[in-house]
C-alpha positions as CSV (number, residue, x, y, z in Angstrom):
1,M,-105.1,-199.7,124.7
2,K,-101.4,-201.1,123.9
3,S,-100.4,-197.8,122.9
4,L,-102.1,-196.2,125.8
5,F,-99.8,-198.8,128.4
6,V,-97.0,-197.7,126.4
7,A,-97.7,-193.9,126.5
8,Q,-97.7,-194.3,130.3
9,I,-94.1,-195.7,130.6
10,L,-93.0,-193.2,128.2
11,F,-94.1,-190.3,130.0
12,Y,-92.6,-191.4,133.3
13,L,-89.1,-191.9,131.2
14,L,-89.3,-188.4,130.3
15,G,-90.4,-187.2,133.7
16,A,-86.9,-189.3,135.0
17,I,-84.7,-188.4,132.3
18,G,-85.6,-184.7,131.2
19,P,-84.7,-183.4,134.2
20,F,-80.6,-184.3,133.6
21,F,-81.3,-181.7,130.6
22,F,-81.8,-178.9,132.9
23,K,-80.0,-179.5,136.0
24,K,-79.3,-175.6,136.6
25,N,-83.2,-174.6,136.0
26,N,-84.9,-176.2,139.4
27,G,-88.0,-174.4,137.9
28,I,-88.1,-176.2,135.1
29,I,-87.1,-179.5,136.7
30,N,-90.0,-179.5,139.2
31,Y,-92.6,-178.6,136.5
32,L,-91.4,-181.7,133.8
33,T,-91.3,-184.0,136.5
34,H,-94.4,-183.8,138.1
35,L,-96.4,-182.8,135.0
36,S,-94.9,-185.9,133.3
37,A,-96.4,-187.7,136.1
38,I,-99.8,-186.4,136.1
39,A,-99.9,-186.9,132.6
40,A,-99.2,-190.8,133.1
41,G,-101.3,-190.9,136.1
42,M,-104.1,-189.7,133.4
43,V,-103.0,-192.0,130.8
44,G,-103.2,-195.1,133.4
45,V,-106.6,-194.1,135.1
46,G,-107.8,-194.1,131.5
47,Y,-106.7,-197.2,129.7
48,S,-107.1,-199.0,133.5
49,L,-110.8,-197.7,134.1
50,T,-111.4,-199.1,130.7
51,T,-110.4,-202.3,130.9
52,L,-112.2,-202.6,134.3
53,V,-115.2,-201.7,132.7
54,A,-115.2,-203.9,129.5
55,G,-114.1,-207.1,131.5
56,E,-111.0,-207.5,128.9
57,G,-107.8,-206.9,129.0
58,F,-104.9,-207.2,126.7
59,A,-101.0,-208.5,126.2
60,F,-98.0,-206.4,125.4
61,E,-94.6,-208.3,124.7
62,T,-91.1,-207.0,123.5
63,L,-87.7,-208.6,123.5
64,G,-86.3,-210.4,125.9
65,L,-83.4,-212.3,127.8
66,P,-82.2,-216.2,126.1
67,F,-82.5,-217.9,129.2
68,V,-85.2,-215.9,130.8
69,G,-87.6,-215.7,127.9
70,R,-89.6,-212.4,126.6
71,L,-90.7,-209.6,128.5
72,S,-94.2,-209.7,128.3
73,F,-97.0,-207.7,130.1
74,V,-100.5,-208.8,130.6
75,I,-103.3,-206.5,131.6
76,D,-106.1,-208.6,132.9
77,P,-109.2,-207.3,135.5
78,L,-106.8,-207.6,138.8
79,T,-103.5,-205.8,137.1
80,A,-106.3,-203.1,135.7
81,F,-107.5,-202.7,139.1
82,F,-103.8,-202.0,140.6
83,I,-102.6,-199.5,137.6
84,F,-106.0,-197.3,138.5
85,V,-104.9,-197.1,142.3
86,I,-101.5,-196.4,141.4
87,S,-102.3,-193.6,138.7
88,F,-105.2,-192.2,140.2
89,I,-103.2,-191.5,143.5
90,S,-99.9,-190.1,141.7
91,I,-102.3,-187.2,140.1
92,P,-102.7,-185.5,143.5
93,A,-99.4,-186.7,144.5
94,S,-97.5,-185.2,141.9
95,L,-99.7,-181.8,141.8
96,F,-99.2,-181.5,145.2
97,A,-95.2,-182.2,144.8
98,I,-94.8,-179.2,142.6
99,K,-95.2,-176.6,145.4
100,Y,-94.5,-178.7,148.0
101,I,-90.7,-179.2,147.4
102,Q,-90.0,-175.5,146.4
103,E,-88.5,-175.1,149.8
104,F,-85.7,-177.8,148.6
105,Q,-84.6,-175.6,145.8
106,D,-82.6,-173.9,146.9
107,R,-80.5,-176.1,149.1
108,K,-81.1,-179.8,147.4
109,R,-80.4,-181.3,143.7
110,T,-84.1,-181.7,143.0
111,F,-83.7,-183.3,139.8
112,F,-82.4,-186.4,141.1
113,L,-85.6,-186.5,143.5
114,G,-87.6,-186.2,139.9
115,F,-85.5,-189.1,138.4
116,F,-85.9,-191.5,141.5
117,Y,-89.7,-190.4,141.7
118,N,-90.9,-191.1,138.2
119,L,-89.0,-194.4,138.2
120,F,-90.4,-195.5,141.6
121,L,-94.2,-195.1,139.7
122,L,-93.1,-196.7,137.0
123,S,-91.7,-199.6,138.7
124,M,-94.7,-200.2,140.2
125,I,-96.8,-200.0,136.8
126,L,-94.4,-202.8,135.8
127,V,-94.7,-205.3,138.8
128,V,-98.4,-205.7,138.7
129,S,-98.0,-206.0,135.0
130,V,-95.2,-207.9,134.0
131,Q,-95.8,-211.8,133.4
132,N,-92.2,-213.3,134.3
133,A,-91.0,-214.0,137.6
134,F,-87.2,-212.7,136.9
135,Y,-88.3,-209.5,135.5
136,F,-91.0,-208.8,138.3
137,L,-87.9,-209.2,140.9
138,M,-86.1,-206.8,138.7
139,F,-88.7,-204.4,138.7
140,W,-89.6,-205.3,142.5
141,E,-85.9,-204.4,143.2
142,M,-86.1,-201.4,141.2
143,M,-89.0,-200.3,143.4
144,S,-87.4,-201.2,146.4
145,L,-83.8,-199.1,145.7
146,T,-86.2,-196.2,144.0
147,S,-88.2,-195.6,147.1
148,Y,-85.1,-195.8,149.6
149,F,-83.2,-193.0,147.6
150,L,-86.4,-191.2,148.1
151,V,-86.5,-191.9,151.8
152,V,-82.9,-190.9,152.1
153,F,-83.8,-187.7,150.1
154,E,-82.6,-185.5,153.5
155,H,-79.7,-187.6,154.1
156,E,-78.1,-184.9,156.1
157,K,-80.7,-185.5,158.8
158,M,-79.5,-189.0,161.1
159,Q,-83.3,-190.1,161.1
160,A,-83.4,-190.3,157.2
161,R,-80.3,-192.3,157.2
162,R,-81.2,-194.3,159.8
163,A,-84.9,-195.4,158.5
164,G,-83.0,-195.9,154.9
165,I,-80.7,-198.5,156.3
166,I,-83.6,-200.4,158.4
167,Y,-85.7,-199.9,154.9
168,L,-83.4,-201.4,152.9
169,V,-82.1,-204.5,155.1
170,M,-85.7,-205.5,155.7
171,T,-87.3,-205.1,152.1
172,H,-84.0,-207.1,150.8
173,I,-84.4,-209.6,153.2
174,G,-87.9,-210.0,151.8
175,T,-87.0,-209.8,148.5
176,A,-84.5,-213.1,149.0
177,F,-87.7,-214.9,150.5
178,I,-89.7,-213.8,147.3
179,A,-86.8,-214.9,145.0
180,A,-87.0,-218.5,146.7
181,S,-90.2,-218.9,146.2
182,F,-89.8,-218.0,142.3
183,W,-87.1,-220.3,142.2
184,L,-89.1,-223.2,143.9
185,L,-91.9,-222.7,141.4
186,F,-89.1,-222.4,138.5
187,V,-87.7,-225.6,139.4
188,H,-90.9,-227.6,139.1
189,S,-92.2,-226.0,136.1
190,G,-89.0,-225.5,134.4
191,S,-90.1,-221.8,133.5
192,F,-90.0,-218.3,134.9
193,V,-93.5,-217.5,133.0
194,F,-96.6,-216.7,135.0
195,H,-99.1,-218.7,132.9
196,D,-97.0,-222.1,133.3
197,F,-96.9,-221.4,137.1
198,H,-101.0,-221.6,136.6
199,L,-100.8,-224.6,134.3
200,N,-98.6,-226.5,136.6
201,A,-100.1,-225.6,140.0
202,A,-102.4,-228.7,140.0
203,T,-98.9,-230.8,140.3
204,I,-97.4,-229.6,143.1
205,P,-96.3,-231.7,146.0
206,P,-98.0,-230.7,148.9
207,T,-94.8,-230.2,151.1
208,L,-93.2,-228.0,148.3
209,K,-96.7,-225.9,148.3
210,N,-96.6,-225.1,152.0
211,I,-92.5,-224.1,151.6
212,V,-93.6,-221.8,148.5
213,F,-96.6,-220.2,150.6
214,L,-94.4,-219.4,153.5
215,T,-91.7,-218.0,151.9
216,A,-93.8,-215.8,149.6
217,L,-96.0,-215.0,152.8
218,I,-93.1,-213.8,154.5
219,G,-91.0,-211.9,151.7
220,F,-94.7,-209.9,150.5
221,G,-95.7,-209.6,154.0
222,T,-92.6,-207.8,154.9
223,K,-93.3,-205.3,151.9
224,A,-96.7,-205.1,153.3
225,G,-95.2,-203.9,156.7
226,I,-97.7,-206.7,158.7
227,I,-96.6,-207.4,162.2
228,P,-94.0,-208.9,163.1
229,L,-92.6,-207.7,159.9
230,H,-93.1,-204.3,160.3
231,I,-90.1,-202.5,161.9
232,W,-89.2,-200.5,158.9
233,L,-92.6,-199.2,157.9
234,P,-93.1,-196.6,160.6
235,E,-89.2,-195.5,160.4
236,A,-89.2,-195.0,156.6
237,H,-93.0,-193.4,155.5
238,P,-92.2,-190.5,158.2
239,Q,-88.8,-189.4,156.5
240,A,-90.0,-189.6,152.8
241,P,-91.1,-186.3,151.3
242,S,-95.0,-186.1,152.5
243,H,-96.2,-186.8,148.5
244,V,-93.7,-190.2,148.1
245,S,-95.2,-190.8,151.9
246,A,-98.4,-190.9,150.5
247,L,-97.7,-193.1,147.6
248,M,-95.7,-195.6,149.5
249,S,-98.4,-195.8,152.4
250,G,-101.2,-195.6,150.1
251,V,-100.1,-197.6,147.2
252,M,-96.6,-199.5,147.2
253,I,-97.5,-201.7,150.3
254,K,-100.2,-202.7,148.2
255,T,-98.3,-204.4,145.5
256,A,-97.7,-207.1,148.0
257,V,-100.9,-207.6,148.2
258,Y,-101.1,-208.0,144.6
259,A,-98.6,-210.6,144.4
260,L,-100.0,-212.4,147.5
261,I,-103.1,-212.6,145.2
262,R,-101.5,-214.2,142.5
263,F,-99.4,-216.9,144.1
264,L,-102.4,-218.3,146.3
265,F,-105.4,-218.2,144.0
266,S,-103.2,-218.8,140.4
267,F,-99.6,-220.2,141.2
268,L,-100.2,-222.6,144.1
269,G,-103.6,-224.7,143.5
270,D,-106.0,-226.0,145.7
271,I,-105.9,-224.1,149.2
272,P,-105.6,-225.7,152.2
273,L,-107.4,-224.2,155.3
274,W,-104.8,-223.6,157.3
275,W,-103.2,-220.9,154.7
276,G,-106.3,-219.1,155.4
277,I,-106.4,-219.3,159.5
278,T,-102.5,-218.2,159.2
279,I,-103.2,-214.9,157.4
280,I,-106.2,-214.1,159.5
281,G,-104.0,-214.5,162.3
282,L,-101.4,-211.9,161.2
283,A,-104.0,-209.8,159.9
284,V,-105.4,-209.8,163.4
285,L,-102.3,-209.0,164.9
286,S,-101.5,-206.4,162.8
287,V,-105.1,-204.7,163.3
288,V,-105.3,-204.5,166.9
289,L,-101.3,-203.7,167.4
290,G,-101.3,-201.4,164.7
291,I,-103.7,-198.8,165.8
292,L,-102.8,-199.3,169.5
293,Y,-99.4,-198.2,168.8
294,A,-100.8,-195.5,166.4
295,L,-102.7,-194.2,169.5
296,M,-99.4,-193.9,171.1
297,E,-97.6,-191.7,168.7
298,N,-97.4,-187.8,168.8
299,D,-95.1,-187.7,165.5
300,L,-98.2,-187.2,162.9
301,K,-96.6,-188.8,160.1
302,R,-95.2,-192.0,162.4
303,L,-99.2,-192.2,163.6
304,L,-100.1,-192.6,160.2
305,A,-97.8,-195.5,159.4
306,F,-98.6,-197.4,162.2
307,S,-102.3,-196.6,160.9
308,S,-101.1,-198.0,157.8
309,I,-100.5,-201.1,159.5
310,E,-103.4,-201.4,160.7
311,N,-105.3,-201.3,157.3
312,M,-103.1,-203.6,156.1
313,G,-104.7,-206.3,158.3
314,I,-108.0,-205.1,157.4
315,I,-107.2,-206.0,153.9
316,L,-105.6,-209.0,155.0
317,L,-108.6,-210.2,157.1
318,G,-110.9,-209.8,153.9
319,L,-108.0,-212.0,152.0
320,G,-107.3,-214.6,154.5
321,M,-111.3,-215.4,154.9
322,S,-111.6,-215.5,151.2
323,L,-109.1,-218.1,151.4
324,V,-111.1,-220.1,154.3
325,F,-114.3,-219.9,152.2
326,V,-112.0,-221.4,149.1
327,A,-110.9,-223.8,150.9
328,T,-114.4,-224.9,152.5
329,G,-116.0,-224.7,149.3
330,K,-118.2,-221.8,149.9
331,F,-116.9,-219.7,146.7
332,I,-120.3,-217.1,146.9
333,Y,-118.6,-215.6,150.4
334,A,-115.5,-216.3,148.9
335,S,-115.9,-214.0,146.2
336,F,-117.8,-211.1,149.0
337,A,-114.2,-211.4,151.2
338,F,-112.3,-211.0,148.1
339,I,-114.2,-207.6,146.5
340,A,-114.0,-206.5,150.5
341,A,-110.5,-206.5,150.3
342,L,-110.2,-205.2,146.9
343,F,-112.6,-202.5,147.9
344,H,-110.1,-201.4,151.2
345,I,-107.6,-201.2,148.8
346,L,-109.1,-198.8,146.8
347,N,-110.5,-196.7,149.8
348,H,-107.5,-196.8,151.9
349,S,-105.4,-195.3,149.3
350,S,-107.5,-192.2,148.9
351,F,-107.9,-191.5,152.6
352,K,-104.4,-192.2,153.4
353,G,-103.2,-190.3,150.6
354,L,-104.8,-187.8,151.8
355,L,-104.0,-187.9,155.2
356,F,-100.1,-188.3,154.2
357,L,-100.7,-184.9,151.9
358,G,-102.8,-183.1,155.1
359,A,-99.5,-183.7,157.4
360,G,-97.6,-182.4,154.3
361,A,-98.9,-179.2,154.2
362,V,-98.7,-179.0,158.0
363,L,-95.6,-179.9,157.8
364,S,-94.6,-177.1,155.0
365,K,-96.3,-174.4,156.9
366,T,-94.9,-175.5,160.7
367,H,-92.2,-177.2,159.9
368,M,-93.2,-179.4,162.9
369,R,-94.0,-183.3,162.9
370,N,-95.1,-183.2,166.7
371,I,-98.8,-182.7,167.6
372,E,-97.8,-181.4,171.0
373,E,-96.3,-178.6,169.3
374,L,-99.3,-177.5,166.8
375,G,-102.7,-176.5,168.1
376,G,-105.2,-173.7,166.5
377,L,-104.4,-174.7,163.0
378,I,-108.1,-174.5,162.2
379,K,-108.0,-171.0,162.4
380,R,-104.9,-170.3,160.3
381,M,-105.0,-173.6,157.9
382,P,-109.1,-174.2,157.6
383,W,-108.7,-175.8,154.0
384,T,-106.3,-178.0,155.0
385,A,-107.8,-178.5,158.5
386,A,-111.3,-179.7,156.3
387,F,-109.5,-182.1,154.3
388,F,-107.6,-183.8,157.5
389,L,-111.2,-184.2,159.3
390,I,-112.7,-185.8,156.0
391,G,-109.8,-188.1,155.9
392,S,-110.1,-188.4,159.4
393,V,-113.7,-189.6,159.3
394,A,-113.3,-192.1,156.4
395,I,-110.2,-194.0,158.4
396,S,-112.4,-194.3,161.3
397,A,-115.1,-195.9,158.9
398,L,-117.8,-193.6,160.0
399,P,-120.6,-193.0,157.4
400,P,-121.2,-191.9,154.9
401,L,-117.5,-192.1,153.8
402,N,-115.8,-194.6,152.1
403,G,-114.0,-196.6,154.7
404,F,-117.2,-197.1,156.4
405,V,-118.3,-199.3,153.3
406,S,-115.2,-201.6,153.0
407,E,-115.1,-202.2,156.8
408,W,-118.8,-203.4,156.5
409,M,-118.2,-205.5,154.1
410,T,-115.3,-207.3,155.8
411,F,-117.4,-207.5,159.4
412,I,-119.8,-209.2,157.2
413,A,-117.4,-211.4,155.8
414,L,-116.0,-212.2,159.5
415,L,-119.6,-213.1,160.5
416,A,-120.1,-215.1,157.9
417,G,-117.3,-217.4,159.2
418,F,-120.7,-219.4,161.2
419,T,-121.5,-220.8,157.8
420,C,-118.0,-222.9,158.0
421,D,-117.6,-226.5,158.6
422,S,-114.5,-225.7,160.4
423,T,-115.3,-225.5,164.2
424,T,-112.3,-222.9,164.7
425,I,-113.5,-220.7,162.4
426,R,-117.1,-220.3,163.6
427,F,-115.5,-220.2,167.2
428,F,-113.3,-217.7,166.4
429,A,-114.9,-215.5,163.4
430,P,-117.5,-213.7,166.1
431,I,-114.2,-213.0,168.5
432,I,-112.3,-211.6,165.5
433,A,-115.6,-209.2,164.0
434,S,-115.2,-208.3,167.5
435,L,-111.9,-207.2,167.7
436,L,-112.4,-205.5,164.1
437,G,-115.3,-203.3,166.2
438,L,-112.6,-202.5,168.6
439,A,-110.1,-201.3,166.4
440,G,-112.5,-199.0,164.6
441,A,-113.3,-197.7,167.9
442,L,-109.4,-197.3,168.8
443,A,-109.0,-195.5,165.3
444,A,-111.8,-193.4,166.0
445,A,-109.8,-192.5,169.2
446,C,-106.6,-192.1,167.6
447,F,-107.7,-189.7,164.6
448,I,-109.8,-187.3,167.3
449,K,-106.2,-186.8,169.1
450,A,-104.5,-186.2,165.6
451,F,-107.1,-183.7,164.3
452,G,-107.9,-182.0,167.7
453,I,-104.6,-181.6,169.0
454,S,-103.3,-180.4,166.0
455,F,-105.6,-178.6,164.9
456,L,-108.1,-177.4,167.9
457,G,-107.6,-175.2,170.9
458,K,-104.4,-172.7,170.7
459,A,-101.5,-172.9,169.2
460,R,-98.7,-174.5,171.5
461,S,-95.7,-173.2,169.6
462,D,-94.5,-169.7,167.6
463,H,-94.1,-172.6,164.8
464,A,-98.0,-173.0,164.8
465,R,-98.9,-169.5,165.4
466,G,-97.2,-168.5,162.2
467,A,-98.7,-171.1,160.0
468,G,-100.8,-170.1,156.9
469,E,-102.7,-171.8,154.5
470,V,-101.1,-173.7,151.7
471,S,-101.1,-172.9,147.9
472,G,-104.3,-173.4,145.4
473,S,-102.6,-176.4,143.8
474,M,-101.9,-178.1,147.3
475,R,-105.3,-177.4,148.4
476,F,-106.9,-178.7,145.0
477,A,-104.6,-182.2,145.1
478,M,-106.0,-182.7,148.7
479,G,-109.5,-181.8,147.5
480,I,-109.1,-184.2,145.1
481,L,-108.8,-187.2,147.3
482,A,-111.3,-185.6,149.6
483,G,-113.8,-185.6,146.9
484,S,-113.2,-189.1,146.1
485,C,-113.8,-190.5,149.9
486,F,-117.4,-189.1,149.2
487,I,-117.3,-190.5,145.7
488,F,-116.2,-194.1,146.4
489,S,-118.4,-194.2,149.1
490,L,-121.7,-192.9,147.2
491,S,-120.8,-195.1,144.4
492,A,-119.9,-198.0,146.1
493,P,-122.3,-200.4,144.6
494,W,-121.2,-199.7,140.7
495,I,-117.7,-200.1,142.0
496,I,-118.5,-203.3,143.9
497,S,-119.8,-204.8,140.5
498,L,-116.8,-203.3,138.4
499,L,-114.5,-205.3,141.7
500,G,-116.8,-208.6,141.0
501,K,-114.9,-209.0,137.5
502,V,-111.6,-208.9,139.0
503,S,-113.1,-211.6,141.6
504,Q,-114.2,-214.0,138.7
505,A,-110.9,-214.4,137.2
506,F,-109.5,-216.1,140.5
507,I,-113.2,-217.6,142.1
508,K,-115.4,-219.2,140.0
509,L,-118.9,-218.9,140.4
510,D,-122.2,-220.7,139.5
511,A,-124.5,-218.9,137.0
512,G,-127.3,-219.1,139.2
513,D,-125.4,-217.6,142.1
514,P,-126.6,-214.4,143.5
515,I,-125.1,-210.9,142.6
516,F,-124.1,-208.3,145.5
517,T,-125.7,-205.1,144.2
518,S,-128.9,-204.3,143.2
519,K,-130.5,-201.0,141.8
520,G,-128.0,-198.9,144.5
521,I,-128.1,-201.4,147.0
522,I,-125.3,-203.3,148.6
523,I,-126.3,-207.2,149.4
524,S,-124.3,-208.7,151.4
525,L,-124.0,-212.2,151.9
526,P,-127.5,-214.3,152.4
527,Q,-129.8,-213.5,154.9
528,M,-127.2,-211.1,156.8
529,S,-127.6,-207.5,155.8
530,Q,-128.3,-205.0,152.9
531,F,-127.9,-200.9,152.6
532,S,-127.5,-198.1,150.3
533,P,-124.7,-195.8,150.7
534,L,-126.2,-193.1,148.6
535,I,-129.9,-193.1,150.6
536,I,-127.2,-193.2,153.9
537,G,-125.7,-190.0,152.3
538,V,-128.6,-188.3,151.1
539,M,-130.4,-188.5,154.5
540,L,-127.4,-187.1,156.5
541,L,-127.1,-184.3,153.6
542,V,-131.1,-183.9,154.1
543,S,-131.0,-183.4,157.7
544,F,-128.0,-181.5,158.0
545,L,-130.2,-179.0,155.1
546,I,-132.8,-179.3,157.8
547,L,-131.1,-178.3,160.8
548,I,-129.3,-175.6,158.9
549,I,-133.1,-173.9,158.0
550,F,-134.4,-175.0,161.6
551,L,-131.5,-172.7,162.8
552,T,-131.8,-169.7,160.4
553,I,-135.6,-169.3,161.2
554,L,-135.9,-170.1,165.2
555,G,-132.3,-168.9,165.7
556,N,-131.1,-165.2,166.5
557,P,-129.6,-163.4,163.6
558,K,-127.7,-161.7,165.7
559,I,-124.3,-163.1,166.1
560,R,-122.2,-162.1,169.2
561,T,-118.7,-163.0,169.3
562,G,-116.9,-163.6,172.8
563,L,-114.0,-165.2,174.1
564,S,-114.4,-168.9,174.8
565,W,-115.3,-170.2,178.2
566,D,-112.4,-170.1,180.4
567,C,-113.5,-171.7,183.3
568,G,-114.0,-168.2,185.1
569,L,-110.2,-167.8,184.6
570,P,-108.6,-164.7,183.5
571,M,-107.0,-165.9,180.7
572,L,-106.7,-169.3,178.6
573,T,-103.1,-170.4,177.9
574,P,-102.1,-173.2,175.6
575,R,-100.7,-174.9,178.6
576,M,-104.1,-175.5,179.9
577,Q,-105.0,-177.7,177.1
578,Y,-105.3,-181.4,177.0
579,T,-101.8,-182.7,175.4
580,A,-101.7,-185.7,172.9
581,T,-99.8,-187.5,176.1
582,G,-102.8,-186.6,178.7
583,Y,-105.4,-187.4,176.1
584,S,-104.0,-191.1,175.3
585,K,-102.8,-191.6,178.9
586,P,-106.2,-194.0,179.9
587,L,-105.5,-196.4,177.1
588,R,-102.0,-196.3,177.9
589,R,-102.6,-197.2,181.3
590,I,-105.7,-200.0,180.0
591,F,-103.1,-201.5,178.1
592,S,-99.9,-201.6,180.2
593,F,-99.2,-204.8,179.8
594,L,-98.5,-204.3,176.2
595,Y,-97.0,-200.9,176.0
596,Q,-94.8,-201.6,179.2
597,P,-94.8,-197.6,179.9
598,N,-92.1,-195.9,181.8
599,R,-91.5,-192.5,182.6
600,R,-88.6,-190.1,184.1
601,V,-89.2,-187.2,186.0
602,E,-86.1,-184.7,186.6
603,L,-86.3,-181.7,189.4
604,E,-83.6,-179.0,189.8
605,D,-83.9,-177.0,193.0
606,E,-80.8,-174.7,195.1
607,G,-81.1,-177.3,197.5
608,H,-84.5,-176.9,198.8
609,K,-87.8,-177.4,197.3
610,A,-89.1,-173.9,197.7
611,L,-86.3,-173.0,195.4
612,R,-87.1,-175.4,192.4
613,T,-86.4,-174.1,189.1
614,A,-87.1,-176.6,186.7
615,R,-88.8,-179.7,186.1
616,R,-88.5,-182.2,183.5
617,F,-90.9,-185.3,182.7
618,E,-90.9,-188.0,180.1
619,S,-92.5,-191.2,179.1
620,G,-92.6,-193.7,176.4
621,I,-93.5,-197.2,175.9
622,V,-92.1,-200.8,174.7
623,H,-92.1,-201.9,171.2
624,I,-92.3,-205.8,172.0
625,F,-90.9,-206.9,168.6
626,D,-88.4,-204.1,168.6
627,E,-87.3,-205.1,171.9
628,W,-87.7,-208.8,171.9
629,I,-86.9,-210.0,168.4
630,Y,-85.0,-207.3,166.2
631,R,-82.7,-205.5,169.3
632,P,-81.5,-209.1,170.2
633,L,-81.4,-210.4,166.4
634,A,-79.0,-207.1,165.4
635,R,-77.1,-207.6,168.9
636,L,-76.3,-211.4,167.7
637,M,-75.3,-210.2,163.8
638,T,-73.0,-207.5,165.3
639,F,-71.2,-210.4,167.9
640,A,-71.1,-212.3,164.8
641,S,-69.2,-209.8,162.5
642,Q,-67.1,-208.8,165.0
643,E,-66.1,-212.4,166.2
644,A,-65.7,-213.1,162.0
645,K,-62.9,-210.5,162.3
646,L,-60.7,-213.2,163.5
647,I,-60.1,-215.1,160.0
648,Q,-59.8,-211.3,158.6
649,T,-56.0,-211.3,158.8
650,G,-55.4,-209.2,155.4
651,H,-52.6,-211.7,154.4
652,I,-53.8,-212.9,150.6
653,Q,-51.7,-216.0,151.2
654,L,-54.4,-217.0,154.2
655,Y,-57.1,-216.1,152.0
656,L,-56.0,-218.6,148.9
657,S,-55.9,-221.2,151.5
658,Y,-59.4,-221.0,152.3
659,I,-60.4,-221.1,148.9
660,F,-58.2,-224.2,148.7
661,I,-59.6,-226.1,151.4
662,T,-62.8,-225.2,150.0
663,L,-62.5,-226.8,146.9
664,I,-60.9,-230.1,148.6
665,V,-64.0,-230.3,150.9
666,L,-66.2,-230.0,147.7
667,L,-64.4,-232.2,145.7
668,I,-65.0,-235.0,148.3
669,Y,-68.1,-234.3,148.7
670,W,-69.0,-234.6,145.1
671,S,-67.1,-237.9,144.6
672,R,-69.3,-239.7,147.5
673,L,-72.4,-238.6,145.4
């Protein structure tokens, strides 16, 4: 197994460094970059899945720095699970990229893209496997910087540069909090090694423990994109190349959940109840606001980015309920909620990766992300439409696809809050469960809009009318993820059994506690619910086949082709169709207290209404956290920076005097200690 771990690292290094030997041959660079990433992904899937099945990991150690310690890696069940997710999603993403980036080859230096792409994938593998805080921060920064360069790959666009700056600022604010949490643990334990953090967890003073929890939550919450730390995510993810967006949204933000699990269940000892309540509160905010903002988006990739915020909230709901149950001593419930969170990580990576690749396919053929200018693509891109529809059904948590299973488990975990001794949890658990149900309904409405406006009806622009299906390799890449949405659902009982091994490493269950699966049936918490995804899938398939047979036998075999129903009008035009803005207007009015919608109408005429020649209508919404927190903060920082210019005269003598005065003050301070 160690050799396979090293082989995966070497494949990524080959994909990163190899292109520099072929700078003038973009074709070789393209294939070398992405075939190396595919090979690395296959190796990662192989040894991570073997580790999960066996339930036993392995360690790998090499040289390190004298003060910090040796560079060591441990592949335990939790690490193996995240390596599987990273490696699995990277395979179709890399396959999709081979044809996708060919349009950049004539105008961009693609060997830089290959360099940062492979280092980005490598950094995620190292982040989830390294066992030393110093090296963790080093690889975390590597992941942040490589993803930044991928976001600004099309740096000639102002939007890409703006998104890159926002991402760089927010990710380094998060890194500062993460570094602070590790430093506090180092001061207490005297070591940077994760195992030493775990050994000293029981002796951490309560005040220090709470400070470490809050700093880690802010730091990793920023990378996870939870509200209100989310502003970088809807800016950065749409600007990156689509296969990179699939990895950032489907995989990268999940590394923050990995780190939170390490902190909460391993580094900090006993878990207070308010930790779980805090995470649940942030999760609810992310679930509801994430999908509400996604509903208002007409940019296809921004819509998917806001949807990722919602799904990160669902993951944190499971994790938060697990903390609550651990704090109240109900470990069987804690394990169920923990598994629900892990399963949704896997499911979200598959269907969100599929949706971003589908959006990339549309973008590559239409050069449009605004769904108001699409339409009719189901006739021109039937395979892409089918795959995007599968992803839309999965993310809407509809059976028989995988999103339904993990959201059902999260829903059951929330309802199990009735069993807690805490009155607060018993009161709010059903309310939060109902909000999760509301978010599921809103997600369905959101993706009806995304799919319906983009793929159905008539083309709304020349770009949409001129679109064609993408290449075979791009379709195959989307097909892998579409198939996984079915496979992860139908095989859910067996996946849950594997995830149970991950849970056992953090939540100890008694030997007599019940299991969650039996003979292909998922058994939820005692006396609550159970079902079989395989049986549901078979029933739906049989019902569909019966319907087809019934229509074939009793239907009219003669097929007549005619125009669409035109309401008695002589000709339908794209202007008569629903627009994305019109579709979402009822919800915009219902939630107007949140959206604070605004509109502007401009009319042009020749001095009389009868001679009116043009009309322009614009509408928008307010993002409350941008307006109330980040814009005022940005103005304050700008003001402070301008005021700081007063002490920057450009004279070296004045700067030396600043240093001299500072030294005098420090000497006086230390002399009084």
